[in-house]
C-alpha positions as CSV (number, residue, x, y, z in Angstrom):
1,M,159.4,6.2,71.5
2,T,160.7,8.1,74.5
3,D,159.5,5.6,77.1
4,T,162.0,3.9,79.3
5,P,162.7,0.2,78.6
6,L,160.7,-0.8,81.7
7,K,157.8,1.5,80.7
8,R,157.8,0.1,77.1
9,L,157.8,-3.5,78.5
10,Q,154.8,-2.7,80.6
11,H,153.0,-1.3,77.5
12,L,153.8,-4.4,75.4
13,W,152.7,-6.5,78.3
14,L,149.3,-4.7,78.4
15,C,148.9,-5.3,74.6
16,E,149.5,-9.1,75.1
17,T,147.1,-9.1,78.1
18,L,144.3,-7.6,76.1
19,R,145.0,-9.9,73.1
20,L,144.6,-12.9,75.4
21,R,141.5,-11.4,76.9
22,E,139.8,-10.9,73.5
23,E,140.8,-14.4,72.4
24,H,139.0,-15.9,75.4
25,A,136.1,-13.5,76.0
26,G,135.5,-12.0,72.5
27,P,136.1,-8.5,71.1
28,L,135.9,-5.5,73.4
29,E,133.9,-2.3,72.8
30,D,136.7,-0.4,71.3
31,G,135.3,2.2,68.9
32,E,136.7,5.2,70.9
33,A,139.9,3.4,71.6
34,N,140.5,2.8,67.8
35,R,139.6,6.4,66.9
36,L,142.1,7.7,69.4
37,A,144.7,5.3,68.3
38,R,144.3,6.4,64.7
39,L,144.7,10.0,65.8
40,T,148.1,9.2,67.3
41,G,149.4,8.2,63.9
42,G,152.6,6.2,63.6
43,D,153.0,2.6,62.6
44,L,150.6,-0.2,63.5
45,A,152.5,-1.3,66.6
46,S,152.3,2.3,68.0
47,R,148.6,2.4,67.3
48,I,148.1,-1.0,69.0
49,E,149.9,0.2,72.1
50,A,147.8,3.4,72.2
51,R,144.6,1.4,71.9
52,A,145.7,-1.0,74.6
53,L,146.6,1.8,77.0
54,F,143.2,3.3,76.6
55,L,141.3,0.1,77.1
56,A,143.5,-1.0,80.0
57,Q,142.8,2.2,81.8
58,R,139.1,2.1,81.0
59,D,138.6,-1.6,82.0
60,G,141.0,-1.9,84.9
61,Q,143.9,-3.8,83.4
62,L,146.3,-0.9,84.0
63,Q,145.4,-0.8,87.7
64,A,145.6,-4.6,87.9
65,Q,149.1,-4.5,86.4
66,Q,150.2,-2.2,89.2
67,H,148.6,-4.5,91.7
68,W,150.5,-7.4,90.0
69,L,153.8,-5.6,90.2
70,Q,153.2,-4.8,93.8
71,G,152.5,-8.5,94.4
72,A,155.7,-9.3,92.5
73,R,157.7,-7.0,94.7
74,L,156.2,-8.4,97.9
75,A,156.8,-12.0,96.6
76,L,160.4,-11.1,95.9
77,G,160.7,-9.7,99.4
78,L,159.4,-12.9,100.9
79,L,161.8,-15.0,98.8
80,L,164.8,-12.7,99.8
81,G,163.8,-13.2,103.4
82,L,163.7,-16.9,102.9
83,A,167.1,-16.8,101.2
84,L,168.7,-14.9,104.1
85,L,167.3,-17.4,106.6
86,S,168.4,-20.3,104.5
87,G,171.9,-19.0,104.1
88,A,172.3,-18.5,107.8
89,G,170.9,-22.0,108.4
90,L,173.5,-23.5,106.0
91,A,176.3,-21.9,108.0
92,L,174.9,-23.0,111.3
93,A,174.5,-26.6,110.0
94,A,178.0,-26.6,108.6
95,L,179.9,-25.5,111.7
96,G,177.5,-26.6,114.5
97,D,177.8,-25.2,118.1
98,G,181.6,-25.8,118.5
99,S,181.2,-28.7,120.9
100,R,182.6,-31.1,118.3
101,P,185.3,-30.8,115.7
102,V,184.2,-29.7,112.3
103,N,184.6,-32.2,109.4
104,V,185.8,-29.7,106.7
105,F,184.4,-31.7,103.8
106,W,181.1,-32.3,105.4
107,A,180.9,-28.6,106.2
108,L,181.8,-27.8,102.6
109,G,179.2,-30.1,101.3
110,S,176.6,-28.5,103.6
111,L,177.5,-25.0,102.3
112,L,177.9,-25.7,98.6
113,G,176.4,-29.1,97.8
114,L,172.9,-28.0,96.9
115,H,174.1,-24.8,95.3
116,L,176.4,-26.7,92.9
117,L,173.8,-29.3,92.0
118,L,171.2,-26.7,91.2
119,L,173.8,-24.6,89.3
120,L,174.7,-27.7,87.2
121,G,170.9,-28.3,86.6
122,W,170.4,-24.7,85.5
123,A,173.3,-24.9,83.1
124,I,172.1,-28.2,81.6
125,G,168.6,-26.8,81.3
126,L,169.9,-23.7,79.6
127,L,171.9,-25.7,77.0
128,L,169.4,-28.5,76.3
129,A,165.9,-27.2,77.0
130,G,166.4,-23.5,76.2
131,D,163.3,-21.9,77.7
132,H,163.5,-23.9,80.9
133,S,161.3,-22.8,83.8
134,A,163.0,-22.8,87.2
135,S,161.0,-23.9,90.2
136,L,161.9,-20.6,92.0
137,G,160.7,-18.7,89.0
138,R,157.4,-20.6,88.9
139,L,157.0,-20.0,92.6
140,W,157.6,-16.2,92.2
141,L,155.0,-16.0,89.4
142,W,152.5,-17.9,91.4
143,L,153.1,-15.7,94.5
144,S,152.9,-12.6,92.4
145,E,149.4,-13.5,91.1
146,K,148.1,-14.6,94.5
147,L,149.4,-11.4,96.2
148,A,147.9,-9.2,93.5
149,R,144.3,-10.0,94.6
150,D,142.8,-8.5,91.5
151,A,140.3,-10.2,89.3
152,N,141.6,-8.3,86.2
153,A,145.1,-9.8,86.7
154,A,144.1,-13.3,85.5
155,Q,145.7,-12.9,82.0
156,L,148.7,-10.8,83.2
157,G,150.9,-13.8,84.2
158,P,150.4,-15.8,81.0
159,A,150.7,-12.7,78.9
160,L,154.1,-11.8,80.4
161,V,155.3,-15.4,79.8
162,L,154.2,-15.4,76.1
163,L,155.7,-11.9,75.5
164,L,159.1,-12.8,76.9
165,Q,159.2,-16.1,75.1
166,R,159.3,-14.3,71.8
167,R,163.0,-13.4,72.3
168,R,163.6,-16.2,74.8
169,L,163.9,-13.7,77.7
170,N,162.3,-16.0,80.2
171,R,165.5,-17.7,80.9
172,W,167.3,-14.5,81.6
173,L,164.6,-13.0,83.8
174,L,164.3,-16.2,85.8
175,G,168.1,-16.4,85.8
176,L,168.2,-13.0,87.4
177,L,165.8,-14.2,90.1
178,V,167.5,-17.5,90.7
179,H,171.1,-16.3,90.8
180,G,170.1,-13.2,92.8
181,L,168.4,-15.3,95.5
182,W,171.3,-17.7,95.6
183,L,173.8,-14.9,95.9
184,V,171.8,-13.5,98.8
185,A,171.7,-16.9,100.5
186,L,175.5,-17.5,100.0
187,L,176.3,-13.9,101.2
188,S,174.2,-14.7,104.3
189,A,176.0,-17.9,104.8
190,G,179.4,-16.2,104.4
191,L,178.5,-13.5,107.0
192,M,177.2,-16.1,109.4
193,L,180.4,-18.1,109.0
194,L,182.4,-14.9,109.8
195,I,180.3,-14.3,112.9
196,L,180.6,-17.9,114.1
197,L,184.3,-18.2,113.4
198,S,184.9,-14.8,115.2
199,T,182.9,-15.7,118.3
200,R,183.5,-19.5,118.7
201,R,186.6,-21.7,118.7
202,Y,186.3,-24.5,116.2
203,G,188.7,-27.4,115.5
204,F,188.8,-28.8,111.9
205,V,189.3,-32.5,110.9
206,W,188.9,-34.7,107.9
207,E,187.9,-38.4,108.2
208,T,188.1,-41.4,105.9
209,T,188.1,-45.2,105.9
210,L,189.0,-45.9,102.2
211,L,191.1,-42.9,101.0
212,G,194.6,-42.1,102.0
213,S,195.9,-38.8,103.4
214,D,197.6,-37.9,100.0
215,T,194.1,-37.8,98.4
216,F,192.9,-35.2,100.9
217,V,196.0,-33.2,100.6
218,A,195.6,-33.0,96.8
219,L,191.9,-32.3,97.0
220,T,192.3,-29.6,99.6
221,Q,195.1,-27.9,97.7
222,L,193.2,-28.1,94.5
223,L,190.1,-26.5,96.0
224,G,192.2,-23.9,97.7
225,S,194.2,-22.9,94.6
226,L,191.7,-20.4,93.3
227,P,191.1,-18.8,96.7
228,A,194.9,-18.6,97.1
229,L,195.0,-16.4,94.0
230,L,192.7,-14.0,95.8
231,G,195.1,-13.9,98.8
232,L,193.2,-16.2,101.1
233,P,195.2,-18.7,103.3
234,I,195.4,-22.4,102.5
235,P,196.6,-25.2,104.9
236,D,200.0,-26.7,104.1
237,A,200.5,-30.4,103.5
238,E,201.7,-31.1,107.1
239,T,198.6,-29.3,108.6
240,I,196.3,-31.3,106.3
241,R,197.8,-34.6,107.2
242,A,197.8,-33.8,110.9
243,S,194.1,-32.8,110.8
244,G,193.3,-36.4,109.7
245,D,194.1,-37.7,113.2
246,S,192.5,-35.1,115.4
247,A,191.5,-31.4,115.6
248,L,194.7,-29.3,115.9
249,T,194.9,-26.9,118.8
250,S,197.3,-24.6,116.9
251,E,195.9,-21.2,116.2
252,A,197.7,-21.1,112.8
253,A,196.0,-24.3,111.8
254,R,192.6,-23.1,112.9
255,H,193.1,-19.8,110.9
256,A,194.3,-21.7,107.9
257,W,191.3,-24.0,107.8
258,A,188.9,-21.2,108.5
259,G,190.4,-19.1,105.7
260,W,190.3,-22.1,103.4
261,L,186.6,-22.7,104.1
262,L,185.7,-19.1,103.5
263,G,187.9,-18.9,100.4
264,V,186.2,-22.0,98.8
265,L,182.8,-20.5,99.6
266,L,183.8,-17.3,97.9
267,A,185.5,-18.9,94.8
268,F,182.9,-21.7,94.1
269,G,179.8,-20.1,95.6
270,L,179.6,-16.3,95.5
271,L,181.8,-15.6,92.4
272,P,179.9,-18.0,90.0
273,R,176.5,-16.7,91.1
274,A,177.7,-13.1,90.8
275,L,179.1,-13.6,87.3
276,L,176.0,-15.4,86.2
277,L,173.8,-12.7,87.6
278,L,175.7,-10.1,85.6
279,L,175.4,-12.3,82.5
280,C,171.7,-12.6,82.9
281,L,171.3,-8.9,83.5
282,W,173.3,-8.0,80.4
283,R,171.3,-10.5,78.2
284,W,168.0,-9.2,79.8
285,Q,168.8,-5.6,79.1
286,H,170.0,-6.4,75.5
287,G,166.9,-8.5,74.7
288,S,164.2,-6.3,76.4
289,A,165.4,-3.3,74.5
290,R,164.6,-5.1,71.2
291,L,161.3,-6.6,72.4
292,A,158.4,-5.9,70.0
293,L,154.9,-7.2,69.3
294,D,154.4,-10.1,66.9
295,L,152.2,-8.4,64.4
296,N,151.7,-11.7,62.5
297,L,149.4,-13.0,65.3
298,P,145.8,-13.3,64.2
299,G,144.6,-10.8,66.9
300,Y,147.0,-8.1,65.8
301,R,146.2,-8.7,62.1
302,L,142.5,-8.1,62.8
303,L,143.4,-4.9,64.6
304,G,145.5,-3.8,61.6
305,E,142.3,-3.7,59.5
306,R,140.7,-1.3,62.0
307,L,143.7,0.8,63.1
308,Q,145.1,1.3,59.6
309,P,142.1,0.9,57.3
310,T,142.5,1.3,53.6
311,S,139.1,2.9,53.5
312,E,136.4,3.9,56.0
313,R,133.4,1.6,56.0
314,L,129.9,2.6,57.0
315,G,127.3,0.6,58.8
316,V,127.9,-2.1,61.5
317,L,131.6,-2.9,61.8
318,D,131.5,-5.5,64.6
319,A,128.9,-7.7,66.1
320,A,127.7,-6.7,69.5
321,P,129.9,-8.1,72.3
322,A,128.5,-10.7,74.7
323,T,128.9,-8.4,77.7
324,L,128.5,-4.6,77.4
325,D,130.8,-2.1,79.0
326,E,128.9,0.7,80.7
327,A,129.6,4.1,79.2
328,R,132.0,6.4,81.0
329,A,132.6,10.1,80.9
330,G,135.6,12.2,81.9
331,N,137.5,15.2,80.7
332,T,140.6,15.8,78.7
333,R,144.0,16.7,80.2
334,L,145.2,18.4,77.0
335,D,145.4,22.1,76.5
336,S,141.9,23.3,75.7
337,S,140.3,26.6,74.7
338,G,137.0,28.0,73.4
339,A,133.4,26.8,73.7
340,V,131.3,24.6,71.5
341,L,127.6,23.7,71.4
342,V,126.5,20.5,69.7
343,A,123.1,18.8,69.4
344,V,122.5,15.0,69.1
345,E,119.7,13.6,67.0
346,L,117.2,16.5,67.1
347,D,113.8,16.5,65.4
348,P,114.2,18.2,62.0
349,Q,111.2,20.4,62.8
350,R,113.0,22.0,65.8
351,A,114.6,25.3,65.0
352,W,118.4,25.0,65.5
353,P,120.8,26.5,66.4
354,P,119.6,29.1,68.9
355,A,121.2,32.5,69.1
356,L,124.8,32.1,70.2
357,P,127.4,34.5,71.6
358,K,130.2,35.2,69.2
359,S,132.7,33.3,71.3
360,V,130.7,30.0,71.1
361,A,131.1,27.7,68.1
362,D,128.1,25.8,66.7
363,A,129.0,22.2,65.8
364,G,125.6,21.5,64.3
365,V,123.4,18.4,64.9
366,L,124.9,14.9,64.9
367,D,122.7,12.5,63.1
368,S,125.0,10.1,61.2
369,R,128.0,8.0,62.1
370,E,130.1,10.1,59.7
371,Q,129.2,13.3,61.5
372,R,130.0,11.9,64.9
373,Q,133.4,10.6,63.7
374,Q,134.2,13.9,62.0
375,L,133.4,15.9,65.1
376,L,135.2,13.5,67.5
377,D,138.3,13.8,65.3
378,Q,138.1,17.5,65.3
379,L,137.6,17.9,69.0
380,G,140.4,15.4,69.6
381,R,142.8,17.7,67.7
382,F,141.4,21.0,69.2
383,P,139.8,20.2,72.6
384,P,137.3,22.8,73.8
385,A,137.4,24.3,77.3
386,R,133.6,24.1,77.5
387,L,131.3,21.8,75.7
388,A,127.5,21.9,75.8
389,I,125.5,19.0,74.4
390,A,121.8,19.5,73.6
391,L,119.5,16.4,73.8
392,D,115.9,15.8,73.2
393,P,114.6,14.0,76.3
394,R,111.6,12.7,74.4
395,R,114.0,10.1,72.9
396,S,115.2,7.1,75.0
397,P,118.8,7.1,76.4
398,D,120.1,4.1,74.4
399,R,123.5,2.7,74.8
400,G,125.0,4.2,71.6
401,T,123.9,7.7,72.6
402,L,125.3,7.4,76.1
403,A,128.6,6.1,74.7
404,L,128.7,9.1,72.4
405,L,128.1,11.4,75.3
406,G,131.0,9.8,77.2
407,E,133.3,10.2,74.1
408,L,132.4,13.8,73.6
409,A,132.9,14.6,77.3
410,R,136.4,13.1,77.3
411,T,137.4,15.6,74.5
412,A,136.6,18.7,76.6
413,A,137.8,20.2,79.8
414,A,134.3,20.6,81.1
415,T,130.9,19.4,79.7
416,R,127.3,20.1,80.4
417,I,124.1,18.5,79.1
418,W,121.2,20.6,78.0
419,L,117.9,18.7,78.1
420,L,115.7,20.6,75.7
421,Q,112.1,21.6,76.5
422,P,109.4,19.9,74.4
423,P,107.6,21.9,71.6
424,P,104.5,23.9,72.6
425,G,101.6,21.6,73.3
426,E,103.7,18.6,74.1
427,A,104.7,17.2,77.5
428,L,107.7,15.0,78.5
429,D,107.2,11.5,79.7
430,S,108.2,11.5,83.4
431,Q,109.6,7.9,83.3
432,R,111.7,8.6,80.3
433,L,113.0,11.8,81.8
434,G,113.9,9.9,84.9
435,D,115.8,7.4,82.8
436,W,117.8,10.3,81.3
437,H,118.5,11.8,84.8
438,G,119.7,8.4,86.1
439,A,121.9,7.7,83.0
440,L,123.5,11.2,83.2
441,Q,124.1,10.9,86.9
442,R,125.9,7.6,86.3
443,L,128.0,9.3,83.7
444,Q,128.7,12.1,86.2
445,L,127.7,14.7,83.7
446,P,125.9,17.9,85.0
447,F,122.6,18.6,83.3
448,A,119.8,21.2,83.3
449,D,116.8,22.1,81.2
450,S,117.8,25.7,80.7
451,A,120.2,26.9,78.0
452,P,123.9,27.1,79.3
453,M,124.7,30.2,77.2
454,V,126.2,32.2,80.1
455,W,128.4,29.3,81.1
456,L,129.5,28.7,77.5
457,E,130.5,32.4,77.1
458,T,132.1,33.1,80.5
459,G,132.9,29.7,82.1
460,H,130.6,30.4,85.1
461,D,126.9,31.0,85.8
């Protein structure tokens, strides 16, 4: 397929959404969708995707998916704003207003304590639980659904989760979200630290009752060893010991402690989150490129019998659904040419066809399901520019006929309905004619009781 990975993921997502919908609400009216899917050819998965795209566009799931994605972007924007504010708050809480000396290890705990605990929990969940579900991820999915505000979006969230679980992609998508938000929060904290350290004078101390100064010297130098490799300053042993008594007034000591604090934030906060973000991105791209439908699911196996039939069956194929979809008309966007006249269920005593211009093709009278299917297949391959459909308004506008009119209209660039006059000596029932007018108006199909021969031949009246 030539779709981008994101576009393909959205197509598979729609397939799963419709599968869940049919599992909960019963089979959909999908005769035209199945016919168009069979015309596309290809393997079963390709036909299922083509069917899902048609049904999703017809029933509103495609628009609901766009609303869901808009809600997801808005929810992500809200979480990013929260991460920015939280990071700035961490820095303010760590350094204070400068009126008191900063306890370096309390400040470090304020900046990195929650980050390291949650990072450890993420790693343990990844190793032990596998498909863990982060609270931030659940919050994002919940916000996305709430902000979508579309009744057709009910199955989109569960369908996405089920689809991604097939290749255990949930962990990497949620990992992208979690590590990305933490990276933004820590970047915000680092920038706020730079601003505060650049505009205020801070003194740094460490305090203890039980531990000796050598413990703090060793711990400070251990934590500063990795930032030192990056060229960031680290306090020497004498400065560390002296800071245990009171905040030093030496500018060099202040600079050394400030650089150490920024370096530890970079080495143990920003770098791990950035590396894990890249890991999740790589695993996500690798897994999503190989994502496919599970054709062994019962819903897809049933579709296989209809989309790749070993033989065509006549008669009733499916029971009537509990709720009926109203017929819809439209027009094709494919290249079209020529003009076609077709009649639907005419009385055998009526003379047909009328005299036609040479440029107009006669498609005959559609009476059987086989004839309808054959004509729809033919028009699907060679769409006409103009299609006129002749109807006998003495018959009632039943659901099957209206659905057929909608299908026929969608194969042509332009369609008109010809409501035939009754035979001599007969009159039309006004109520039934009014039913036809109302039904055709709902289908948005132009109609008249005169022969559209000029329009068929020339394209205008």
